[in-house]
N, C-alpha and C positions, 0 to 999 in steps of 0.2 A: 368385256377377252377381245375384240378385236381393237382397240383402243390403247386396254395397253401392249397392245402388239405393232400399234402406231408409235404411240411417243418410245419403246426401242430398239424400232429401226432407226427412227431418229435422231435421239438421245446419237447412237454407232457411228452414224452418216457426221457427226457433228467431230462427236469426237477421229474418224477418220478423216476430214475434211483440214480438222484443228492438226493435227500434229504430219501430214503432210505440207503443208502451209508454214511450221516453222520444220521441217525436212529443206524445204527453198532456202525459208533463210538462213540455213547454216550454210548452201553450200555454194549461196551470192557470192560473200565474203573471201570463201578458196580459192587464196593462190596469189597474186604480186602485186600492189597500189607505188605508187609514187605519189604522191603522198608530196604538197607544203604547207608550212605552218607558216600563217602572215602573222608576224609584231613582236613576236622576240623582241627580249631585251639586243638578239647579238647580228638583228635584222633579221628577213624572211630563212628560212629554214628549207630546202628539203630532205625527203626520208622515202624510203621504203619498207612501207608493210609487207609480209608478209602471212599466211592463215592457207591452214591447212584442219585438215580432221584429223586426232588422233581417238585412239576407242569413241566412235563417234560426237564428240567432243574437241569446239575449232581451239584451235593453239598457235604459236605465231610467235614471232617481234618485232620491232623494227630496228628498222642502223640509220644511224644519220647519214647522208654522202657522203658530209664532211668530213666526216672525226673513220670511221670506216670502221664504227663501234657496235657489233651486232649485242644488244638487252631484249633475253625475252619477256613475253609477258606468264607476270606473276598471274595474277589473274583475268578473267577473257567467262561474259558473262553479253549473251542475246536474247534481243527480249522485244518484240516484233520485230520488226527497223530496223531498230539498235543496234548495237556491238559496244559497250563499254569495254577498256581493259586498259592494269595494271600494271606496270613494271617498274625495274626502280632506273633511275640517270644521276648522274656527279654532286647534276643540280633536289634530288629528295627522291622518293615514287613520286610519279607519273599516271594522274592518270585523263586520257582519251576516250573517247566515243565517239563515235564512227555512225554513219546514217547512208544510206543506203535512199542515192536521189535516180539512179539511171536507171540502165543495167551496164552502164563503164562507166557511173562517175559517184563522190560522194563526199559529203558535207561529214564539220563536226569543229571538233575543239576542245585542247590541253586543257585539259584542272580546267575545263570553266570561264576563261582567262581566254585563249586567241586563239581564233578560229583554224580551220583548217581544209584546202579539198583537197582529191584525189583521184588517181585518173588510175584504172587498171592496165596492165602493165600487159601489154601482148607481148605472147608467145614468141620466142626467136624460133 
């Protein structure tokens, strides 16, 4: 009986730890990020990525600094420390992967072709 009680407590503790970790990753991406997409056919491109929590889920958009066109994310998937988003661009549907690097920086890619780096935008 003691072993069963211990096992139950252990499983509950693991579930709570896992939930806390997932929540921390959710909130890590929330905010605004200055993104530099490297090596595009038209050269390097600056963009602003915004994430917010809506009903407990990540949502957001990307805005090209030169075009000033906001493109909302169609899908947002968070797994471990990586968020994958899709959005519609004039060139077609785009997939962007963002990986937490440290507290204020991230790295990733667009369509698994073009590397990007990002810095958390400081609040005014």
